[in-house]
N, C-alpha and C positions, 0 to 999 in steps of 0.2 A: 167400451172395448172395441170401438170402430178401428179397422185397420189391423187388428191384431188377430192372428190365427188362434182359434180356440180348438183344444183338444176335447175329444169326446170322453167324458167321464161318466160311466154308467154305475160304478160301485166305488164307494170310499170306505176304507178301513179306518175306525176311530179308535185311537188309544186314549184311555182315561182312567181315573181312579175308581176303585171298587168302594171308595168312601165318598161322602157328598162334600166334604170340605167344610171349613169354617164359615165361608161367605156364601149366603143364599144366592148370590149372583152366579156362583158356579153351576148350581142346579138349574136356575133359569136359562143360563146360556146352553147348557146341555140339551134341555128341552127344545130351546129355540133352534139349535143346530139341527136336531132331528126333524123339526118342522121345515126348515129350509131345504134339507135333503129330500124330504117327501114332496114338497112343492116343485122342486126341480127334477123329480122323477129319477133320483138317484138312490140306489139300494145301499144297504149298510152291511159291512163286515165288521165284526168286533169279537171281543174275548169271551162272550157268553155269560150267562147268568143275568140277574136282575139287581145286583147291589150297586149302590152309589150312583155316580155319574153314567156308568155303564147301563144301568137300568133306565136311567132318564133318557138318554139318546135313543136307545133301542125302542122304548116304549113310544116315543114320539114318532119315529119313522114308521113303526108297524101302524099306529093310528092314522097315518096318511097313506095306508095300503100300499106301501113299498115292501120289498123283500128284506128280511133280516136274516143274517147268517152269523150264528155264534160258534166260534172255533175254540174248544176248551179241552184242557188236558183231563184226561180220565180221573186223575187224583182229585180234582176240584168237584167232581160229581159224586163223590162218596159222602153219605149223610147229607146230601143236599146242601153242601157248604156254601155255594154261591147262588142258590135260588135257581128257578126255572128259566131257561133261556127263552127270550121273546123272539120266536121264529124257528127256523130250521137250526139244528145243531149238529156239528160235526165233533166227534170225540178223537183226540190224538193222545200219543204215548207221552210226548215231552213238550216242554215249553219251546224248544227250538223248532221242533216240527210244526207247532202251532204258528210260530212266526213266519216260517218258510211258506206254509199254506196261506197265511194272510198276504204275504207279498204277491204270491201267484195269482190269487183270486181278486185282487183289488186293482183299481186304476189309479188310485192316489191315497194319501194318508194325512189324517189330521190328528193332532194331539191336544186334548183338553187338559186341564189341570189334574195332576195325579202324583204318585210317589215314585219310588225307585223302578217299579215295573214299567210304568208309563215312560219313564226316561229312558229305560233300557231299549224298550221297543222303538222309540223315537230315534235314538242314536244308532241303533242297529241298522235301521232303514237308511239313514243318512250315510253310514259307512259303506252299506252295500251300493247305494247310488254312486258314491265316490269311487268304489272299485268297479264300477261299470256292471255290476250284477244285474241291476234294473235302472231304468230312466224315468221313473214315475215321480210326480210331484209330491212334496212333503211339507206340511205347514203346521204351525201352532196357532191355536185360537187364544190370543193373549187377553184373557178376561181380567179386567181391574189390575193390569200390570203383573199378573201372576208369573209370567215368563220373563219379565224385565231383567232380572238378575242372570238368568241363563243366556238370554241373547247378548247381554253385556259380556259375559264370560267368553262366549263364542268369538265376539268381536276382538276381545283381549287377546284370544289365541291367534286370531288373524294378524294382530299387530306384532305378536312375538314370533310370527312366521311358523307356526305349527300347523295351521289351517290356511290353505291358499285362498285368495280372493274369489277364485273360480269355484272352489268347493263351498265357500261360504253362501254362495247363491242357491245352493241346494235347499237351504232351510228357509222357508217362507213364514212370514208372520202377518197377522191382521187382528184387529180388535172387534170386528164383527163376522158373523158366519157368512153372510152374503159377499162381503169383501174378500174373504179367504177362499171361498169357492171360485170367485172370479179370478183370483190370482193363480190357484191350481190350474184352472182351465187355460190360462195364458202362459203358463210355464213352458220355458224352452230349455231343455236339458243341454248343457255344455260339458261335454266329456273331456277329461284330461287327456292330452295326447299320448302320454306315457301309459297311463292306466287303461286307456281304450284298447291297447294291445293285449290286454289280459283275455284269455279264453276260458270262459266258464262253462261251456258245453261238455255234458258227460262224455261225448265222443271226441273231444279235443285231444289231439296227440301230445299236448302239453300238460294235460291233467286228466288223469283217468276217471275221476268222479268229481261231482260238484261238491265243493267244500264251502258251506255258507257260515262256518264258524270263525273265519278268518276276520280280524278286526284291526284297524289301524291304531 
């Protein structure tokens, strides 16, 4: 990465499945990502609990003596639905509040394999970056080609002119944890000239309060 400016990343939010998936490679990759974050002295923000890949990555980070913060809706804590969070836990009222807090407390975002919830979180962060709500790097860890179909679809949407080439650069991908973290650190945000004029501050005269529910 010689000659490339490196952004300081202290906390990474990881989105991933509450299941372990069919391929043991997903579990191994989640543990390895946690190890990589720990060795690089990067703390973890995640959705809380100890199920599936979420439990794997949080356990690995904690074993390397880095801070772990689980942000979890109170509904999930009833009857110990998702298990005990590894590290500090913050309870929130809604899924949307959870995602907003994840965005505010993290320096970058990584998605591991997961289901609808993982995909929602990933694309919400991409949409908010496109809308200039944040400028933090976002990447997917493409284990055994898990995200190949998704990446192909995004490229298809670019060809069909629903996603601009500039916006496409928001989504980073790599096949190893070290490569992905390197790419996140080297990421340079390119704001759309038109969307960069949006004012999301609560004090803005153009918008009375921050509305993070807007999606493209």
